[in-house]
C-alpha distance (Angstrom), angle and dihedral (degrees) to the residues before:
residue distance angle dihedral
M1 . . .
F2 3.79 . .
R3 3.77 119.0 .
E4 3.75 120.1 -108.3
M5 3.79 114.3 -118.2
R6 3.78 111.7 -101.0
R7 3.80 96.2 -147.1
K8 3.78 98.6 47.4
K9 3.82 93.8 173.1
Q10 3.79 88.2 66.1
A11 3.81 95.0 50.3
L12 3.78 117.9 118.3
S13 3.78 119.0 -130.2
P14 3.81 117.8 -113.5
E15 3.82 87.6 -105.6
A16 3.83 91.9 52.8
C17 3.82 89.5 47.8
A18 3.80 89.4 53.3
E19 3.82 90.4 49.5
V20 3.81 90.6 53.2
L21 3.80 91.5 48.5
N22 3.80 92.1 48.2
R23 3.81 92.8 46.5
G24 3.81 96.6 45.2
T25 3.78 123.7 92.1
S26 3.78 101.9 -166.2
G27 3.76 141.6 15.9
V28 3.78 141.6 169.0
L29 3.80 121.3 -95.3
A30 3.80 112.7 -153.2
L31 3.81 121.0 -158.6
Q32 3.76 137.8 162.3
G33 3.79 102.0 -92.8
D34 3.78 135.0 -170.2
E35 3.79 117.0 -32.7
E36 3.83 88.8 4.3
Y37 3.81 93.1 -66.9
P38 3.79 112.3 144.2
Y39 3.79 111.8 -105.5
A40 3.80 115.8 -157.7
V41 3.77 120.8 179.4
P42 3.81 130.4 179.6
L43 3.81 113.7 -122.7
S44 3.77 142.6 173.9
Y45 3.80 111.6 -121.9
V46 3.76 147.1 169.7
Y47 3.81 126.2 -136.9
D48 3.81 119.3 -153.0
G49 3.80 98.9 -174.8
D50 3.80 94.9 -91.5
R51 3.78 106.9 36.5
L52 3.78 142.9 23.9
Y53 3.79 121.9 -131.8
F54 3.79 128.3 -156.1
H55 3.79 133.6 177.5
C56 3.76 126.0 -143.3
A57 3.79 144.5 149.5
K58 3.80 120.2 -69.5
S59 3.80 94.0 -108.3
G60 3.77 140.0 29.7
H61 3.78 146.8 85.8
K62 3.82 94.2 -50.4
L63 3.81 94.8 55.0
D64 3.79 92.6 43.3
A65 3.81 89.3 53.6
I66 3.82 93.1 47.7
R67 3.80 91.8 50.1
R68 3.80 89.7 50.8
D69 3.83 95.6 45.8
P70 3.82 123.3 -3.3
K71 3.81 95.0 -162.7
A72 3.80 111.4 112.5
S73 3.76 146.8 155.4
F74 3.78 127.5 -141.3
C75 3.80 123.3 -160.2
V76 3.80 126.8 -162.3
I77 3.80 121.0 -171.4
D78 3.79 110.6 -151.2
Q79 3.80 98.9 175.8
D80 3.79 135.0 11.1
Q81 3.78 108.9 168.6
I82 3.80 113.2 170.7
V83 3.83 113.0 -141.3
P84 3.82 103.2 -169.0
E85 3.81 96.3 -178.3
E86 3.80 89.0 58.7
Y87 3.81 95.8 38.6
T88 3.78 90.7 -127.2
T89 3.76 145.7 89.2
Y90 3.77 129.2 -119.6
F91 3.79 98.3 -133.8
R92 3.78 139.0 173.9
S93 3.80 123.6 -176.3
V94 3.78 143.4 155.2
I95 3.79 130.3 -145.5
V96 3.79 121.6 -160.2
F97 3.79 121.2 -162.4
G98 3.77 120.8 -164.1
T99 3.75 147.4 100.6
V100 3.76 128.7 -65.3
R101 3.75 125.7 -146.4
I102 3.76 132.7 -173.9
M103 3.79 107.8 -118.6
E104 3.80 112.7 -127.4
E105 3.81 107.3 172.8
E106 3.80 113.8 89.1
S107 3.82 93.6 -140.2
E108 3.80 94.6 52.1
K109 3.80 91.6 45.3
R110 3.79 89.3 50.8
A111 3.81 93.1 50.0
A112 3.83 90.7 49.5
I113 3.81 96.1 48.2
E114 3.79 90.1 47.6
K115 3.83 89.6 55.6
L116 3.80 89.1 49.7
A117 3.82 93.2 47.5
L118 3.80 91.7 48.6
K119 3.82 91.2 51.1
Y120 3.80 94.8 51.5
A121 3.82 99.3 36.0
P122 3.83 104.0 28.2
K123 3.81 94.9 153.7
D124 3.79 95.6 48.5
S125 3.77 119.2 99.9
G126 3.77 120.8 -98.1
E127 3.79 88.2 -118.7
N128 3.82 92.8 56.4
R129 3.80 91.4 47.6
R130 3.82 89.8 49.4
K131 3.82 91.0 51.1
A132 3.81 92.1 48.8
I133 3.81 90.9 49.9
E134 3.81 92.2 48.4
R135 3.80 91.1 49.0
E136 3.83 91.9 54.8
W137 3.81 99.2 32.4
A138 3.82 100.8 101.3
P139 3.84 97.9 59.2
L140 3.82 94.0 34.0
C141 3.78 124.1 119.3
M142 3.79 120.8 -177.5
L143 3.79 125.7 -154.4
E144 3.79 127.2 -160.1
M145 3.80 122.5 -158.9
T146 3.79 115.6 -160.5
V147 3.79 111.0 -151.9
S148 3.81 115.9 -122.3
H149 3.80 96.8 165.2
L150 3.78 135.1 5.1
S151 3.78 129.0 -167.3
G152 3.74 135.8 168.0
K153 3.75 135.1 -173.9
E154 3.77 137.3 -171.6
A155 3.78 135.9 -169.1
V156 3.79 115.2 -83.3
E157 3.81 88.4 -119.8
L158 3.82 89.9 60.8
V159 3.78 90.7 48.1
R160 3.82 89.8 53.7
E161 3.80 91.8 45.6
R162 3.80 92.0 50.1
R163 3.79 90.9 49.6
G164 3.78 90.8 50.4
A165 3.78 95.2 -112.7
G166 3.81 94.1 118.9
K167 3.76 121.7 -145.1
């Protein structure tokens, strides 16, 4: 169902993919938009090891697309170092394929937004996070992406560096 990576030596392990997803702060969610045009939107997210969570408004292009077709991909770029003298980039990225659903239950929405708040304000007090969530609760919509397939890739130069071979 999902294509095998052509350059297998550059593939990231599932553990390395998880590290990228945990380290990243934003990515691009791609959906089938209006009139079958791709719709890709940058979003903040949190990854809990099984699922990704996003927050958004309660209406708009993104939700319309999800209701029409929940299949999606989400891409996180971990590194993109331009190396002009080599005419290349030293890159590392992860792509997640899966399905997105609009969370309806208050308790599950609350658990998801708390994970998101903790990721982006880890040093803030629980009380301040709670107040911020309460302040934004009414217009808040939470999305959950269940992972069907995960793949990551990095530049061959980073593979060599990681393996101790140098450039």
